[in-house]
C-alpha positions in Angstrom: -133.4 233.4 31.1 -134.9 233.7 34.5 -134.3 230.1 34.8 -130.6 230.7 33.6 -130.0 233.4 36.4 -131.6 231.4 39.0 -129.3 228.4 38.1 -126.2 230.5 38.3 -127.3 232.1 41.7 -127.8 228.5 42.9 -124.5 227.5 41.4 -122.7 230.3 43.0 -124.5 229.8 46.3 -123.5 226.3 46.3 -119.8 226.9 45.3 -119.7 229.7 48.2 -121.0 227.3 50.5 -118.7 224.7 49.8 -115.6 227.0 50.0 -116.8 228.3 53.2 -116.9 224.7 54.5 -113.6 223.7 53.1 -111.9 226.5 54.2 -113.1 226.0 57.9 -112.1 222.2 57.4 -108.6 223.5 56.0 -108.1 225.8 58.9 -109.0 223.0 61.2 -106.6 220.7 59.6 -103.9 223.3 59.5 -104.5 223.8 63.2 -104.4 220.0 63.8 -101.3 219.8 61.6 -99.6 222.8 63.4 -100.5 220.9 66.8 -99.1 217.8 65.4 -96.0 219.7 64.1 -95.6 221.1 67.2 -95.9 217.9 69.0 -93.4 216.6 66.6 -91.1 219.4 67.3 -91.4 218.6 70.9 -90.9 214.9 70.4 -88.1 216.1 68.1 -86.3 218.0 70.8 -87.0 215.3 73.2 -85.6 212.8 71.1 -82.6 215.1 70.3 -82.0 215.5 74.0 -82.2 211.9 74.6 -80.0 211.4 71.4 -77.5 213.7 72.8 -77.8 211.7 76.4 -77.4 208.6 74.5 -74.6 209.8 72.6 -72.8 211.0 75.8 -73.5 207.8 77.3 -72.3 206.0 74.5 -69.1 207.9 74.5 -68.8 207.2 78.3 -69.5 203.4 77.5 -66.8 203.7 74.9 -64.3 205.5 77.1 -65.2 202.9 79.9 -64.8 200.0 77.4 -61.5 201.4 76.1 -60.5 201.9 79.7 -61.6 198.2 80.5 -59.7 196.9 77.7 -56.6 198.8 78.6 -57.0 197.6 82.3 -57.5 193.9 80.9 -54.4 194.4 78.8 -52.7 195.7 81.8 -54.1 193.2 84.0 -53.0 190.4 81.3 -49.5 191.9 81.3 -49.5 192.0 85.2 -50.8 188.5 85.3 -48.1 187.3 82.7 -45.5 189.0 85.1 -46.9 187.6 88.1 -46.9 184.1 86.7 -43.4 184.6 85.4 -42.6 185.7 88.9 -44.4 182.7 90.5 -42.4 180.6 87.9 -39.2 182.1 89.0 -39.9 181.5 92.5 -41.0 178.0 92.1 -37.6 177.3 90.1 -35.7 179.2 92.7 -37.7 177.0 95.2 -37.0 173.9 93.5 -33.3 175.1 93.1 -33.2 175.8 96.7 -34.8 172.6 97.6 -32.0 170.8 95.6 -29.3 172.9 96.9 -30.8 172.2 100.5 -30.7 168.4 99.6 -27.0 168.7 98.1 -26.0 170.8 101.3 -27.5 167.8 103.5 -25.9 165.2 101.4 -22.5 167.3 101.7 -22.8 167.8 105.5 -23.6 163.9 106.0 -20.6 163.0 103.7 -18.4 165.7 105.6 -19.4 164.2 108.9 -18.9 160.7 107.5 -15.4 161.8 106.3 -14.8 163.3 109.7 -15.7 160.1 111.5 -13.7 158.1 108.8 -10.9 160.7 109.5 -11.1 160.4 113.0 -11.0 156.6 112.9 -8.1 156.7 110.5 -6.5 159.0 112.8 -6.9 156.9 115.7 -5.8 153.8 113.7 -2.8 155.9 112.8 -1.9 156.9 116.3 -2.3 153.3 117.3 0.0 152.5 114.6 2.5 155.0 115.6 2.3 153.8 119.1 2.9 150.1 118.1 5.7 151.3 115.9 7.4 153.3 118.5 7.1 150.2 120.8 8.5 148.1 118.1 11.1 150.5 117.4 12.1 150.8 121.0 12.0 147.1 121.2 14.2 146.7 118.1 16.5 149.3 119.3 16.9 147.4 122.8 17.3 144.3 120.9 20.1 145.8 118.6 21.8 147.2 121.8 21.6 143.8 123.3 23.3 142.3 120.3 25.8 145.0 120.0 26.6 144.6 123.7 27.1 140.8 123.1 29.3 141.5 120.1 31.6 143.8 122.2 31.6 141.2 124.9 32.9 138.6 122.4 35.0 140.7 120.7 36.6 141.7 124.1 37.1 138.1 125.2 38.5 137.1 121.9 40.7 140.1 121.2 43.8 138.1 122.3 43.1 135.5 119.7 42.4 138.0 116.9 45.7 139.7 117.8 47.5 136.4 117.6 46.0 135.7 114.3 44.2 132.6 115.3 40.8 133.8 114.2 39.0 136.6 112.7 35.9 138.5 113.8 33.9 140.0 110.8 30.5 140.9 109.6 28.9 139.1 106.6 25.3 139.8 105.3 24.2 141.2 108.6 25.7 138.1 110.5 28.6 138.5 113.3 31.1 135.8 112.0 33.9 134.3 114.0 36.1 132.6 111.8 38.7 130.0 112.6 41.3 128.5 110.2 40.8 124.8 109.7 44.4 124.2 109.9 44.5 125.4 113.6 41.7 123.0 114.4 42.3 120.0 112.1 45.0 118.2 110.3 44.7 118.1 106.5 41.6 116.1 105.3 40.7 115.1 109.0 37.6 115.9 111.0 39.1 115.3 114.4 39.7 118.4 116.6 43.5 118.7 117.3 44.4 118.8 121.0 46.4 122.0 120.4 43.1 123.7 119.1 41.4 123.1 122.5 42.4 126.2 124.2 41.2 128.2 121.2 37.8 126.6 121.4 37.8 127.0 125.2 38.1 130.8 124.7 35.5 130.8 122.0 33.1 128.8 124.2 33.5 131.1 127.2 32.6 133.9 124.8 29.5 132.2 123.5 28.5 131.3 127.1 28.4 135.1 127.8 25.6 135.1 125.3 23.4 132.4 126.7 20.1 134.0 125.2 21.8 133.9 121.5 22.0 130.9 119.1 24.9 130.2 117.1 25.6 128.0 113.9 28.9 126.2 113.6 29.6 126.1 109.7 32.4 124.0 107.9 34.0 125.1 104.7 36.7 123.6 102.6 38.6 124.5 99.5 38.0 123.0 96.0 40.7 120.3 96.2 39.3 117.0 96.0 35.5 116.0 94.8 32.7 118.0 95.9 31.0 115.2 97.6 34.0 114.6 99.8 34.4 118.3 100.6 30.8 118.5 101.4 31.0 115.6 104.0 34.5 116.7 105.2 32.8 120.2 106.0 29.8 118.8 107.9 31.8 116.5 109.9 34.3 119.2 110.9 31.2 121.3 112.0 29.7 118.4 114.0 33.1 117.8 115.5 33.6 121.5 116.7 29.9 121.5 117.9 30.5 118.3 120.0 33.5 120.1 121.6 31.7 123.2 122.5 29.0 121.4 124.1 31.7 119.5 126.1 33.1 123.1 127.1 29.6 124.0 128.7 28.0 125.9 125.7 24.3 124.7 125.8 23.4 122.2 123.0 20.2 124.1 122.3 22.1 127.1 121.5 24.1 125.5 118.6 23.5 123.9 115.4 25.9 122.8 112.6 26.2 122.9 108.8 28.4 121.9 106.2 28.8 124.1 103.0 31.7 122.3 101.2 33.4 124.5 98.8 30.5 126.6 97.9 31.0 129.7 100.1 34.7 130.6 99.6 35.9 134.0 101.2 38.6 134.3 98.6 39.3 132.8 95.2 41.1 129.3 95.4 43.9 130.2 93.2 46.9 130.0 95.5 47.7 127.9 98.4 47.4 130.7 100.7 43.8 131.4 99.6 42.8 127.8 99.7 44.2 127.7 103.5 41.9 130.7 104.1 39.0 129.1 102.7 39.5 125.9 104.9 37.9 127.3 108.0 35.0 126.8 110.4 32.8 129.6 111.4 30.6 130.5 114.4 27.7 132.7 113.0 25.4 134.5 115.6 22.1 133.7 114.4 19.2 136.1 114.7 16.2 135.4 117.2 13.4 134.7 114.6 11.0 134.9 117.6 12.2 138.4 118.4 12.1 139.2 114.7 8.4 138.1 114.3 7.4 140.0 117.5 9.0 143.0 115.9 7.2 142.5 112.7 10.4 142.1 110.7 
């Protein structure tokens, strides 16, 4: 019993001691844990503050990033617009360069046209002056011819009035027409003596135009053969030419031709008309050298 009691006491003492030791350890542990908890709370607060700061910084960074993105977008748009403006400027510059080249070409063409026009104007003025000179010379030549024609008409007006010759214009030629019956017997080529006064008056008229040439032309009617008539017309023209030179007309101013029946002035359908076609003509010939000088 005593042993039992002693054992219980020893057990109680042992348990009490152990509890006392465990309590102290517990309190120490709890104090340590409270310290750790306090430290953790402090760290928590610190981390919370840092998190808040980080979140604020993150928000700022996000805003900055968004701003940067917007700025980049705006910069991209501005860059695109700038590029478009530069392209437009380049195009305008190219067009301006083309326009400048075209203007220079147009200016050169206008200057060339101006020089050509000036040259053409100068040439036209030279042509005008030449034409004026030629026109004046032609007018003077025509005036001389008309004056000569008037002289011939005045000298021969009595023969015209007497019906011994006709003065007319044919195809631009002055023609003095003498009937063959006055100059020749029918079918003959010898000048009749009675015709010499008529030829003398004609010779005086021709000599007044010493600078002009005349052709003596013989014509027949259709009686007889063409060969005979052609020879007769030529012989009569030569006979009159010879007579005119003997009357003082320069031989160099005369020529002769026979036309036979081929240039009638009227139809050969009556004796009167056939007599009219038998004739000798004096044709005032144009001065070919003068015409060439006038460019005609």
